[in-house]
SELUM-102742 format. One record per residue: x, y, z of N, C-alpha, C in turn. Coordinates in steps of 0.2 Angstrom, whole numbers, plus 5000, padded with zeros to 4 digits. Layout:
N
XYZXYZXYZ;...
***
This chain:
863
500449945000500050005000500450065000;500250114996500650174996500350235000;500650265005500450315009500650385006;500350435008500550505005501250515008;501550555004502250575005502450605012;502050655014502150685020502150635026;501750585026501650535031502350495031;502550475025503150435025503750475027;503750535025504350575026504550575033;503950585037504150595044504350535048;504250475045504550415048505250415047;505550435041506250445040506650375041;506350325038506650255039507350245035;507850215038508450205035508350145030;508750145025508750095020509050035023;509550035027509849975030509849995037;509449965041509349975048509949935052;510149875049510549835053511049805049;511649775051512049735047511749685043;512049655038511749615033511549545037;511749525042511549465046511149485052;510449475051510049495056509849435060;509849435067509749385071508949375071;508749315070508049295069507749305076;507149325077506849335083506249285085;506249275092505749235095505249275100;505349335100505049375105504349405101;503849365102503249375098502749415102;502349455099501749495102501149485097;500649455099500549425106500849355107;501049345113501349285115500949225113;501149175110500749115108500649075114;500149035114499848985119500448935121;500848915116501348865117501848875112;502548885114503048885110503748855113;504048815109504648785110505148815105;505748835108506348845103506748785103;506848765096507148695095507848705094;508248655095508948655093509048645085;509548675083509648665075509648735072;509948735066509948795062509348825060;509348885059508648915057508548905049;507948915047507748915040507848975037;508148975031508349045028507849045021;507449095021507049115015507449145010;507449115004507849144999507449154992;507749184987507449204981507149144978;507449084979507149014976506648984980;506349014985505848984989505248974985;504848924987504148904984503748894990;503048914989502548904994502148844991;501948794995501448744993500848744997;500248744993499648744997499148734991;498548694993498048684988497348694991;496848694987496248714989496148774992;495748774998495648845002496248865005;496748825006497348845009497748895004;497648884998498048924993497848994993;497249014995497049084996497449115001;497549075007497949105012498749105010;498949065006499549065004499749124999;499149144995499249204991499349264996;498949265001499049325006499649335009;499949275011500649275014501149285009;501049255003501649274998501649344996;501049374996500949444994501349494999;501249475006501549515011502349505011;502549435010503249425010503649455003;503249444998503549474992503749554992;503249584996503349654996503949675000;504149635005504649645010505349625007;505349565004505949535002506149544994;505549554990505749564983505749494980;505649444983505649374980505049354976;505049314972504549294968504049254972;504249204975503849164980503249134976;503349094971502749064968502449014972;501748994971501348954974501248894970;501348834973501148764969500748724974;500348684970499948634974500248574977;500848564975501248504978501948514977;502348474980503048474979503448494985;504148504984504548524989504448594990;504348614997504248684998504648715003;504748785003505048815009504548835014;503948845012503348865017502748815014;502448775019501948735017501348755021;500748765018500148785022499648725021;499348695026498948645026498348655030;497748645027497048645031496948575033;496848565040496648495043496048505047;495448495044494848505048494748465054;495148405054495148365060495348395067;495748455066496048485071495648535074;495048545072494548595075494448585082;494448525085494348525092494948545096;495548535093496148555097496248635096;496148655090496448725088495848775088;495248755087494648795086494648835079;494348885079494248915072494848955070;495248975075495749025073496449005075;496548945078497148915080497548885074;498248875076498648845071499248815074;499648775070500248745072500748765067;501348785070501848815066502548775068;502848745063503548715065504048735059;504548755062505148775057505748735059;506148725054506848695054507248715049;507848695048508248715042507948695036;507448645036507148625030506648665027;506248705032505748745029505248755035;504648785033504148805038503548765036;503148745041502548705040501948735044;501448765041500848795045500248745044;499948725049499348685049498748715053;498148715051497648745054496948705052;496448715056495848685055495448725050;495548795050495148845046495648895043;495348925038495848975035496049035039;495649055044495949105049496549085052;496549015054497148995058497748995053;497648975047498248985042498449055042;498049095042498249175041498649195047;498349175053498749195059499449155060;499449095058500049065057500549105053;500349125047500749165043500949235046;500549265050500749325053501249315059;501249255062501749235067502449225063;502349195057502949185053503349245051;502949295050503149365048503549395054;503249385060503649405066504249365068;504349305066504949265067505449285062;505249315057505749345052506049415055;506649435052506849505054506349555053;506349615057505849665057505749695050;506149685045506049715039505549675035;505349625038504749585035504049625035;504049675039503449715040503449765034;503949775030504049835026503549825020;503349875016502949875010503449875004;504049885005504449884999505149845001;505449814996506049764998506649805001;506949765006507549785009508049745007;508649765004509149725002509649705007;509949655006510549635011510349605017;509749575018509449545024509549465023;509749435028509649365029509049345032;508549325028507849315030507849245034;508049245040508149185044507549175049;507249115049506749095054507049045059;506949065065507249015070506848945070;507248895073506848835073506448835079;505748825078505248825084504748785082;504348765088503748725087503148765091;502648785088502148835091501448795090;501048795095500348775095500048835098;499548865095499248925097498548935095;498148965099497448985098497349045102;496849085101496649145105496249125111;496349175116495949165122495249185121;495149245117494449275116494349275108;493649265106493449265099493449335097;493349385101493249455099493849485101;494249515096494849555098494849615093;494549665096494449725092494749785093;494649835089494849905089494349955086;494250005090493750055088494150115085;493950145079494250205076493650255076;493750305079493250365078493450405072;493050385067493150425060492650485059;492250495064491750545064492050615066;492450615072492750675074493250705069;493650655066494150675061494050615055;494050635049494050595043494750575041;494850505041495450475040495550455033;495050435030495150415023495350335022;495250315016495350245014496050215015;496550255013497250235014497450225021;497150265026497350265033496950205036;496350195034495950135037496350065035;496550065028496950005026497549995030;497950045031498550045035498350025042;497850045045497650025052497449945052;497049925047496849855046497549815045;497949835041498649795041498949785047;499049835051499349825058498949785063;498249795062497849755067497949675065;497849665059497949595057498549565058;499149605058499749575060499849555067;499449585071499449565078498849525080;498449505075497949455076497249485079;497149545078496449575080496049555074;495349555076494949525071494249565070;494149615074493549655073493749735073;493549765068493649835067492949865068;492949905074492349945076492450015073;491950025068492050085064491550135066;491750185070491250235072491250295067;490650295063490650325057490150395058;489850405063489450465064489450485071;489450555072489450585078489150655077;489250695082489050765082489450805077;490050785076490550825072490550805065;490250745063490250735056489950665055;489650655048489350595046489750575040;490050515041490550495036490350435031;489750415031489550365026488950385022;489050365015488550385010487950345012;487350375012486750345012486350375006;486250325001485950354995485250384995;484850355000484150385001484150455004;484750475008484750535012485450565010;485450595004486050625001486350685006;485850725009486150775013486550755019;486550695021486950675027487650685025;487850675019488550685017488650755014;488150775010488250845007488250895013;487950895018487950935024488250915030;488150855032488350825038489050805038;489350795032490050775032490550825033;490350895033490850945033490650995039;491251025041491151075047491651135045;491551195048491951245047491551315047;491951365046491651435046491151445040;491251405035490751415029490351355028;490151315033489751265033489251265038;488751225037488151225042488351195049;488851145049489151115055489651165057;489751185063490251235065490951195067;491451235067492051215070491951195077;492451145080492351125087493151135090;493151145096493751135100494351185097;494151245096494551295093494851285087;494551245082494751235075494651305071;494951305066494951365062494851345054;494551285053494351265047493851305043;493951315037493451345032492951295030;493251235028492751175026493251115027;493051075032493451015033492950955034;493250895031492850835032492950795026;492450755025492450705020491950645022;491950595017491550535019491750485014;491450425016491650365012491050345007;491150335001490650314997490450244998;489850214996489750144997490250104993;490450124988490950084984491650084988;491850134991492450134995492350085001;491750095004491650045010491649975008;491349955002491449885000492149864999;492549914996493249894995493649885002;493449925007493749915013493549855016;492849835016492649775018492949715015;493049715009493449665005494149655008;494449715009495149715011495249685018;494749705022494749675029494649605029;494149585025493949505025494549465023;494949495018495549455016496049445022;496049485027496449485033496049465039;495449435038495049395043494849445048;494649505046494449555051493649575049;493249565053492549585052492449665054;492049695050491949765052491249775055;491249805060490549825064490449905063;490049925059489849995059489550025065;489650085067489250115072488950175069;488250185070487950245069487650265076;487850315079487750325086487050365086;486550335089485850365090485550335097;485150375100484850435097485250505099;485750495103486150555105486750555100;487250605101487750615096487550625089;487050655088486750665081486650735078;487150775081487050845078487150845070;487650805068487750805061487150785057;486750735059486150715056485650765057;485550795062485050845063485150905059;485750925058485950985054485750975047;485850905045485650895038484950885037;484650855042483850845042483550865048;483450935049483150965055482450925057;482150895053481450865054481650805059;482250785060482350725064482350745072;482450815073482450835080481750835083;481750835090481050845093480750915091;480050915090479750975088479851035093;479851015099480051065105480651035109;481151065108481751045111481851065119;482051025123482151035130482851075131;483051065137483651105139484251055140;484751075143485351035144485851025139;486450995140486950985135487150915136;487550895131487850825131488450825135;488750775136489450765140489950805136;489850815130490350855126490150925125;489650945128489451015128489051035122;488750985118488251005113487551015115;487251055112486451065112486151035106;485551015106485150995100485550945096;485750895100486050835097485750775098;485050775099484750715101484150715096;484050655092483450655088482850635092;482250645089481650625092481550555091;481350515097481250445096480550425094;480150475093479450465091479150505085;479550555083479250595077479350545071;478750545067478750495061479350515056;479450575055479950595050480650575053;480850575059481450555062481450475061;480950435063480950365062481050345055;480750385050480850365043481650375041;481950425044482650435042483050375045;482950355052483250305055483150245051;482550225049482450165045482850165039;482950215035483250215029484050205030;484250235035484950235037485150155038;484750125043484950055045484850005039;484350025035484149975030484849975025;485050035024485650035019486250005022;486350025029486949995033486949915033;486349885034486249815034486349785028;486249815022486349785016487049795014;487449845017488149855015488649815018;488549805025489049775029488849705031;489249655029489049585030489049555037;489449595042489449575049488849565052;488749515057488149505060487849565065;488349605067488149655071488149725068;487749775070487749845069487749875076;488149925077488249955083487850025083;487350035088486950085088487150145093;487650135096487850185101487450185107;487050235108486550235113486850265120;487450295119487750325125487650395126;487750425132487750495134487150535131;486550505131486050535128485750585133;485650655131485450705135484650705135;484350665139483650655140483250715141;483550765143483250835144483050865138;483350845132483150865126482450845124;482150795127481550765126480950795131;481150825136480750835141480150885140;480250925135479650975134479250965127;479450905124479150895117478450865119;477850895116477250865118477050795114;477350785109477250725105477550665109;478150675112478450625116478050615123;477850665126477450665132476750625130;476550635124475850595122476050525121;476650505118476750435117476950405124;477250445129477350415135476750395139;476250445138475550435142475150375139;475250365132474850315129475150245130;475850245131476150185132476350165139;476050205144476250205151476950195152;477350245148478050245149478250295155;478650275160478650315166479250365166;479750355162480250405162480650415155;481050455154481450465148481950415146;482150385151482650325150482250265147;481650255149481150205146480950225139;480950295137480850315130481450295126;482050305128482650275124482550205124;482350165129482350095128481850075123;481250105123480750085118481050105111;481450155110481750175104482250115102;482650095106483150045105482849975103;482249965107481849905105481649905098;481449965096481149965089481749955084;482349975086482949965081483049895081;482949855086483049785086482649755080;482049775080481649755074481849775068;482049835067482249865061482849825058;483349805062483949775059483749695059;483349675063483149605062482849585056;482549635052482249615046482749595041;483449625042483949605038484449545041;484149515046484549465049485149485053;485049545056485649575060485449585067;485949595071485849605078486149665080;485949695086486249755088486849745093;487249795093487749805099487649875101;487649895108487649955110488049965116;488250035118488550045124488150025130;488550025136488149985141487550025144;487450095142486850125144486250095141;486250065136485650035133485449975136;485849945141485649875143484949885147;484549835145483849835148483549765147;483249735152483049665152482449655147;482149715144481649705139481949695132;482649705131482949695125483049615124;483149605117483349535115483949515118;484049445120484749425123485249415117;485049425111485549435105485849495105;485549545108485849615108486549615112;487049645109487649645113487749705117;488149705122488249755127489049765127;489249835125489949855125490049895132;490449865136490549895143491149945143;490950015143491450065143491550105149;491050105153491150145159491450105165;491650045164492050005168491849935166;492149885170492049815168491449795172;491249825177490649805181489949795177;489849845172489249835168489249775164;489849765162489949705157489849635161;490049635167489949575171489149565173;488849625174488149625175487749605169;487949625163487649605157487749535156;488249505157488349435156487949395161;487849415167487449385171486649385169;486549435166485849445163485749415157;486249385154486149345148486349375141;486649435141486849475135487549455133;487749445127488449445125488749515126;489449505128489749565131490449575127;490649635126491349645124491549705129;492149695132492449735137492849795133;492749855135493149915133493149965138;493349945144493249995150493750055148;493550115149493950175147494650175150;494650165157495250165160495750115158;495650065154496050015152496150015144;495650045141495550035134495550095129;495450155132495350215128496050245127;496250245120496950265118496950335117;496350375118496350445117496550475124;496650435129496950465135497650475135;497950505140498650515139499050455141;499750455138500150405140500450415147;500450475150500750485157501550475157;501750515162502450505164502950545160;502750595156503150635152502850705150;503350755149503150815147503150825140;502750865137502750885130502350835126;501850795129501450755125500950795121;500650775116500150805112499550805117;499050845116498450855120498050785120;497750765125497450705126496850715130;496350665130495850665135496050645141;495650655147495950645153495450615158;494850615156494350595161494450525164;494750475160494950405163495650405166;495950455166496650455169497150435163;497750425165498250405160498150335159;498150315152498050245150498750225148;499150195153499850175151499850105149;500350085146500450015144500449965150;500749975155500649935161499849925163;499549985163498849985165498449945160;498549955154498149915149498249845150;498949825150499149755151498849725157;498749765162498449735169497749715168;497349735163496649715163496549645161;496149615165495849545163495149545162;494849535156494149535155493749485160;494049435162493749385166493949395174;494149455176494449465183493849445188;493249455186492749435191492449365190;492849325187492549255185492349215190;492649225196492449185202491649195204;491449255201490749265203490249255197;490549225191490149205185490149135184;489549105182489549035180489949025174;489948965172490348945165489948975160;489348975160488949005154488949075154;489049115160489149185160489749205158;490349165159490949185157490949175149;490649135146490649125139490249175136;489849215139489549275136490049335135;490549335139491049385138491449365132;491249395126491549375120492249395119;492449455122493149475121493249545123;493749575120493949645123494249685117;494149745117494449785112494649855115;495149885111495349955113494950005108;495050065110494750115105495050185106;495050215100495350285100494750335098;494550375102494150435100494550495098;494250525093494750575090494650645091;494350665097494250735098494950775098;495450735101496050775102496650735097;496350715092496850685087496950735082;497550765082497650825077498350845077;498550875071499250895071499450935077;500150925079500350955085501050985084;501151045086501851075085502051095092;502351055095502651065102503351075102;503551095108504251115109504751045109;504350985111504750925111504650885105;504050875103503850825098503350865093;503350845087502950875082502550825078;501950835077501550785073501250825067;501350805061501250845055500450835053;500150775054499550765051499050725055;498450715053497950675057498250605057;498450575052498750505052499250495057;499750535057500250525062499950535069;499550585070499250595077498850535079;498450495075498150435076498650385078;499150365074499650315075499950325082;500150395083500550405089500150385095;499450395095499050375101498950305101;498950265096498750195096499350155097;499950165094500450125095501050155099;501350115103501350045104500750015109;500350065112499850045117499449985115;499249985108498749935106499049865106;499749855106500049795107499849765114;499749795119499649775125498949745125;498449775122497749745121497749685117;498249685112498249625107498449565112;498849575116499049515120498549495126;498249545128497649535133497149495129;496949505123496449475119496649405117;497249395116497449325113497749275117;498249305122498649255126498249225132;498349165133498049135139498249175146;497749195150497949235156498549205160;498549145161499049115165499749125162;499849135156500449145153500649215152;500249265154500349335153500749355159;501249395158501749425163501949495160;501849545164502049615161502849615160;503249595165503949605164504149565157;503849505156504049465150503749505144;503149535144502949575139503349635137;503649665142504049725141504749705138;504949645140505549615136505449605129;504849585127504749575120504549645116;504349695120504249755117504949795116;505349765112506049785111506149825105;506749835103506949875097506649845091;506749775091506449745085505749755084;505349755089504649775088504449845086;504849885089504749955086505049965079;505549925077505749925070505149895065;504849845068504249815064503749875063;503549915068503049965067503350015062;504050035063504250085058504250055051;504449995050504449975043503749965040;503249965045502549965042502350035042;502750085041502550155040502150185046;502250155052501850175058502150225062;501850285063502150345067502050335075;502350275077502250265084502550315089;502350315095502650355100503250325103;503850365102504450335105504450335112;504550275115504450265122504950305127;504750335132505150375137505450325141;505950345145506250295150505750275155;505750215157505250185162505250225169;505850245171505950285177506550315177;506550375180507250415182507150425189;507650395193507650405200508250425203;508150455209508750485213508750465220;509350435222509450405228510150415231;510150445236510850465239511350495234;511050545230511450575225511650545219;511350485218511450445212510850445207;510950455201510350455196510350395193;509850355192509750295188509150305183;509350285177508750285172508650215170;508050195170507750135168507650145160;508050115156507950125149507350085147;506950105141506350075140506450005136;506949995134507149925131507949925130;508149865130508849845130509249895124;509749925126510149965122509850025119;509250045122508950105120509450165120;509350205115509750275115509350325119;509650335125509350385130509850435131;509650495130510050555131509750605136;510250645139510050685145510450755145;510150805148510450865149510350885157;510750935159510650955166510551025167;510451065161510351135161509651155160;509151105160508451125159508351125151;508851115147508651115140508451045137;508151045132507850985129508450945126;508550885128509050845125508950835117;509550835114509550815107509950755105;509950735099510350675097511050675098;511350735100512050745102512150755109;511650755113511750765121512050705123;512350705130512650645132512150585133;512450525131512050465131512150425138;511550405140511550365147511850295145;512250275150512550205149512550175156;512550215162512550175168512350235173;512150215180512050265185512650315186;512450375187512950425188512850465194;513350495197513250535203513050605201;512550635205512250705204512850755204;513250745209513850785209513650865210;513250885214513050955215512550985210;512450945205511950975200511250965202;510851015199510151015201509750965198;509450915202509050855199508450885196;508150945198507550975195507650995188;508351005186508451035179508650975174;508650915177508850855173508250845168;508450835161507950815156508150755152;507750705151507950645148507450625143;507750605137507350575131507650515128;507150475125507350425121507450445114;507950415110507950425103507950365099;507550365093507450295090507450315082;507950295078507950305071507950385070;508250425074508250495073507650535076;507150495078506550535082506650535089;506450585092506550595099505850585103;505850565109505250555113505050615116;504550615120504350675124504850665130;504750715135505250725140505050705147;505550675150505550665157505950715161;505550745165505850805169506050795176;506650805178506850785184506950715186;507150705192507150635194506750615200;506350565200505950545206506350525212;506250565217506550555223506350485226;506850445228506750385232506750405239;506450375244506450395251507150405253;507250455257507950465260508050435267;507550405269507550365276506850335278;506850305283506250265286506250265293;505750235296505650215303505350155304;505450115309505250055310504650055315;504250005315503749995320504049995327;503750035332504050045338504450105339;504750135334505150185334504850255336;504250265334503850325336503450305342;503350355346503050345353502450405353;502150395359501550445360501950515361;502450515364502850575365503250595359;503350655356503650665350504450645351;504750625345505450605345505750635339;506350655339506750685334507050635330;506950635323507350585319507750625314;508350605313508750635308508850595302;508850635296508950595290509450635285;509850605282510350635277510050645270;510050705268509650715262510150745257;510850735258511350755253511250725247;511250765241511250735235510450735232;510050725237509350725235509050795235;509250845239509050905239509650955237;509650975231510251005229510051075225;509451105226509251165223508751205227;508751265226508251305230507551295227;507051325230506351325228505851295233;505251285231504751255235504751185236;504851155242504951085243504451055247;504350995247503850955252504250895255;504150885261504450825264503750785266;503750725263503150685263503350625268;503050625274503150565278502550525277;502650465275502050415273502150355277;501550335279501450265283501450215277;501950165278501950105274501750045277;501650045283501449985287501150005294;500749955297500449965303499750005302;499350015307498750045306498550105311;499150125314499050185318499250255315;498950305317499150375313499750395316;500150435311500750465313500550545313;501050585317500950655318501650685317;501650735313502250775312502150845315;502550865320502550925324502950975321;503550955318504051005316504550975312;504751015307505350985302505851045301;506451025302506951075301507451055295;507651095291508151075286508751115287;509351075287509951105289510451095283;510851145281511351145276512051155280;512451105279513151115282513051125290;512551095293512451095300512051155302;511851205298511451265300510751265297;510251275302509551275300509451335294;509151315289509051365283508251365282;507851315284507151315283506851275288;506251285289505851245294505151245293;504751195295504051195294503751185301;503251225303502951215309502251195308;501751205313501151175312500751215306;500851275305500551315300500751285293;501351255292501551225286501451155285;501251125290501151045290500451025290;500350975286499650945285499750875288;499350855293499350795296498750755294;498850705290498250665287498150595290;498450575295498350515298498850465295;498750445289499250395286499850435283;499850495283500450535280500450605283;500950635283501050705285501450745279;501350805278501650835273501850905275;502550915275502750985277503051025271;502851085270503051125265503551175267;504051185263504551235265504951265259;505251325260505551355254506351355256;506751335251507451325252507751375248;508251405251508651455247509151415243;509551455239510051415235510551365239;510651315236511051265239511751255235;512251265239512951265236513151195234;513551185229513751125227514151085232;514051025233514350985238514150995245;513651035246513351055253513050985256;513150985263512850925266512150945269;511650915267510950925268510650875273;510350895278510050845282509350875285;508950825287508250845289508150815296;507850855301507750835307506950845308;506650785309505850785310505650765317;505150805319504850785326504250755325;504250685326503650645324503450605330;502750585330502450555336501950505333;501750455337501250405335500750405341;500350455341499950465347499450415349;499250365345498750315347499150245347;499750235347500150175347500650175342;501150135344501750135340501750085334;501150055332501150005327501050045320;501650075318501650115312502350125310;502450105303503150115300503050155294;503550185292503550225286504150255283;504150305279504750335276504650405274;505150435272505150515271505450525264;505150565260505350575253505350655253;505850685249505850755248505650765240;505150805239504950815233504950895231;505150915225505150985223504550995219;504251055220503651065216503851095209;503551065204503651095197503151135195;502651155199502151195197502151265201;501751315199501651375203501251355209;501351375215500951365221500851435225;500551485222500451545225499951535231;500051585236499551585241498951605239;498351575241497751595238497151575243;496651595242496051585246495451555241;495151505243494651475239493951485243;493451505239492851515242492251485237;491751465240491151435237490551455240;489951465236489351475239489051405242;489351345241489051285242489451255249;489051215252489251175258489751115255;490151095260490651045258490350975261;490550925258490350855261490950845266;490750835272491150815278491750865278;492350845278492950885279493250905272;492950895266493150905260493050975258;493251025261493051095261493351135255;493151195253493351225247494151235248;494351245254495151255255495551205252;495251145252495551085250495751085242;495351125239495551135232496051185230;496351215236496951255235497451245240;497551185243498051175248498651145245;498651135238499251105234499351035236;498850995239498950925241498550885236;498950845232498550805226498050755229;498150745236497750695239497050715242;496950785241496350815244495950845238;495350865240494950905235494350935238;493950975235493351005237492750965234;492350945239491750905237491150935239;490750965234490150995235489650945237;489350965242488750915245488050945242;487750905238487150925235487250935227;486750955224486750965217486851035215;487351065213487451135211487051155205;486851215206486451245200486951285196;486651315191487051355186487351415190;487951435188488251485191488951475194;489251515198489951505201489951445206;490351405205490451345210490951365215;491551395213492051405217492551465214;492851505218493351555216493951545219;494551555216495151555218495451625218;495551655224495851725224496551715226;497051735221497751735223497951795227;498451785232498751835236499051895231;499451865227499751915222499651885215;499651925210499551895203500151855201;500051805197500551765194500451765186;501051755182500951745175501051675173;500651645169500651575167500551565160;500851515157500751495150500151435150;500051405155499551355155499251345161;498551335161498151325167497651265165;497551225170497051175170496751165176;496151135176495751115183495351055181;495451005185495050945185494450935190;493950905188493450895192493350815193;492950795198492750725198493350685202;493150615203493650575206494250565202;494850545205495450535201495450475196;495050425198494950365194494250355192;494050375186493450365184493050435183;492350425182491950485181491550515186;491650485192491150505198491250575199;490650615200490550685202490950735198;490950715191491250765187490750825185;491050885184490650935182490450925174;489750935173489550925167489250985164;489551015159489351085157489551135161;490151165160490451225163491051255160;491251305163491851345160492351365166;492951365163493551395168493651465166;493551515170493651585169494251605173;494651665170495151695174495051765174;495351795179495351875179496051905181;496151955178496851985179496752035185;496152055186496152105192495752085198;495452015197495051995203494352015202;494152045197493452075197493152055190;493452065185493252055178493451985176;493051935174493251875172493151855165;493551815162493351795155493451715154;493051685150493151615149493751595145;494151545147494751525144494651455141;494251415144494151345142493551315145;493151275141492551235143492751175147;492351145151492451085154492151025149;492650985147492450925143492750865147;492350815147492550755151492750765158;492550825161492650835168493250885169;493650905164494250945165494251005160;494551055162494651115158495351135157;495651155151496351165151496451215145;496851265147496951325142497751335142;497951345136498651365135498651435132;499151475133499251545131499851555127;499851585122500451595117500951635121;500751685126501251725130501051715137;501451735141501351725148500751775150;500251745154499651785155499551795162;499351855164499251875171498651845174;498651815180498051795183498051815190;497551845192497451865199496851825203;496451795199495951755201495651705196;495351645198495051605193494451575196;493951555192493351525195493051475190;492651425193492351375189491551395189;491251395183490651415182490251355179;489651335182489251285179488751325175;488651295169488151325164487551285164;487451235168486751205169486751175176;486151155178486051125185486351055184;486751035189487050975189486650915192;486750855190486350795192486750755197;487350775198487750745203488050795208;488350765213488750815217489350825213;489850875215490350895211491050895215;491550865212492250875216492650915212;493050965215493451005212494151005215;494651005211495350995213495751055212;496451045215496851105214496951125207;497051185205497151205199497951195197;498051185191498751175189499051235185;499451265188499751335185500451315183;500651335177501351325175501551385171;
***
C-alpha cells in the first residue's frame, strides 16, 4: 500500500537498519499459547523459495506470499504440491484442538509448515511467521541485504477470546481509505479480528446513504462556511469527507482477506448533531434543555416523530445491506434525555404507552431498532447504557464505563465485549512525560502497564461457566476529539494519520496480548522484554508513526541518578541545564552521581531512528530514610535523615512522611532542614498537614551550594500506638503554588472543604454536597498575581467519572473582578494554553446547567 508522501517522510526509515546478518527473533506479540525453541539451524528464506498449498489453503498462501514478496522482493510462487520452503495445510480434524482460529507452526532448516483447521488459523500462522522473520518483513517495499532467517520452533496456538477488536472514531476526524487499510494491516498482523468503525457523531457523518444524500452533502463537513460549526478551537473553512458505498465495499473486502469483520456504528439517538443539521425534521418538535457530555445542544433525535423514524429506518436498511457482519452498533450512550422533556408528542406517546420516564423512552426506541435490523438478519450492539431486560438476549452490550456493567450484562444473559475506558481508551494520555500532544483525561492516563493489567474475566469467580462464555472478548478504542496535528516544543505531529498512529501504537500491542494470550501465561515483565527494538522496527517498517517510548523511570537516591531504559540498548540522552536533549546530548549508559547538579533541571529522552520521545523532567526521589514499628511513641521524638544529593536546589519543597505499614496514625509536629549543619528552613504546624496515614510539610529552600551536606530533622509521634512504620521522601514542586483563598457558595461534604481545592495536596479535593445549580461553583483568589502559560482544573474522582462537572467553564481574571472564559469543561476537565505568559489574579469554575450529581473540584494546575 502506498501512503501519502508527508506521512512517509516523517517516519524517516533507514534503507539498511542493521548489518546484513539479522538475528531471527522469537519474541512474539501476542505471546502464543505454546512455543518451544528447538535445537538446530534456522530456516533461511531465499529467492528460490516456493509455497505449497492447495484448495482453500491456497487463498491464504496467496495472502502470505503477497506480504512476503513486498518485503523481500522474492517471487515466491505457489504450487499445489512438491518440495516447499513454506507449506500451508488445512486439517479440519484439528478443529477440536485448535478451534476456528488456532494453528500449528513448525520450522527447521528444511522449511516451515503451518497447519490449521480453518483458513483463519492459516492466516494467523502466517502472521506469526512474519514476526519470526527479521523486522524488515513488515515493510511494504523490499529491503536488500537481509538474511531472512526463521528460528527453529514448534508453536501450537489459539486465541483466548473470539472477539479481539479495535474502535476507530472516524466521525470526529475523517481518516480516509488509505489510513483505514493501513490500520487494518497492523491489526491483522497482531491477530485482531473486529474493526469497530464509528462512522457518525455530532462532528460529522462519514457514510454515504443513497436515500438521504444530505447526510454527506451537509453532515460530512464542518467549518466557518458550513452548516456544522468548527469544534474545539478549530479554524477550518470546510473540513471533512465521507466514504462512498463503493469505497466501503472495497474496505470490507480488504478486511475480509485479513480475517477482520467490520462492525459499523451509527450512534443514536444521541450524538446526532450532524444528522439533525442535515435533516432538521429528525429533531424533537419542541426541544428541551441541557447539553451532552461533550457540551452539545440539540444533538438528540426524536424517538417518536414519524419523520425521524423514517430517516432512521432508511439509514439502517442501507447499513444492513452494505455490511455483512452479523452486528450493527447503535451507540446509545450519553443521551441528553432533557432534550425530550418538553416535546408534547413524546409526552403523548409516554402517556399512551404507560412509559414512566425518559430512560424508558430510549429503551422503547432501542427495542424498535432491534426489529428494524432483524428484518435483515442482523443483531444490535450498544454501549452499556442501553442494557435493559426487555431487549433481546441477542443484543450485545459493550461495557465502557467500567468492567462492572459487562459482568452484570453477562449475568443477565447478554453477549458482552469489554472496553472499559480506564484500560482501553487510547485517546487518554500516555502519562509519565512532558510535551505530550493533548489528550483526553477523564479516565486518567492509560499506560501500557495499565492496559496489560486488565483481565476481562477478573470477576470470573462470581460468574457461572455459561456467564463467562457470554464475555465474547475485549477491544481498545481511540476517540478522535484530540487527534490532530501538534507542534510542540518536544515532539511534532504533522497530520491526522500520524496523530492517530501516535496514540494507538505501541499501546494497542498490550490489548492484542490481553485478547489472545492465555491469562496464565501473561506476565508484564515478560511482555516488556518482548516490546523491544525489533518490535518498534516492525512498526516503523510498516510505516507506523508510533510514540517513541520514554524511559520507564528516572530515580534519585543518595545522590545517584538511575534511568530505567525502555528496552535493551535503547538510546537515552539527557541534559542537566533544563534544555531539551537532542541526538547529540550525552548518552546514558549506567547510573551516575548527581555531583552537586540540580536534579530538578535533569531532562531525559529516548531516541529511535532519529525521532525523539517526549520528555522526562527531573528525577523521582526515592525515600531518604524510614522508621520501624515501635520507633515512634506517643511522645514526640526527633529523627534525623541525610538528604545530601537528594535536595540540591532552591525552591518550594515538600517532605512527605508516609505510613507504609501498621494501622495507627502518625503525627508530624515540626521539620527542620539543615545545610552544612545550620538550619535554613523549617515547617511548623502552619506548614504541616497531618492526614493520619501521612504528613506533609511544605518549606522553601534558598540556593544550595554544590557539595553541601543536607539533612532533615523531623519531630514525629504516634499518638494512638506505635504500630506504624513508614518513610520520608523529599519532593520539589514543578508547578506554581501561590498563596490563595478558595471560596464557594456551596456546603462541603464532611471535611472536603473548598480550601482543599487550594491546599496544593493532590490527595485532597473540594466535594460539593448536593446538586449545584447554574452559576459560580468556586473561586480561587490569589494573594498576588502570577503569570502562566498553561492552566487546567479537573473535576470528579481521580479514577473514573464519579461527580464530574457536566457543562461548565473555567474563567480567569487579571484584576480579581472581571472574568473571561478560557476553556470549557469536557469529560470533567478544563485546560487552556496561552501563546504568551498571561496574568492571573483569580480564577473560577462556572456551571452552565444544573448538575445531576454532586461535584468534586481539585487543585488548579498553574505552569
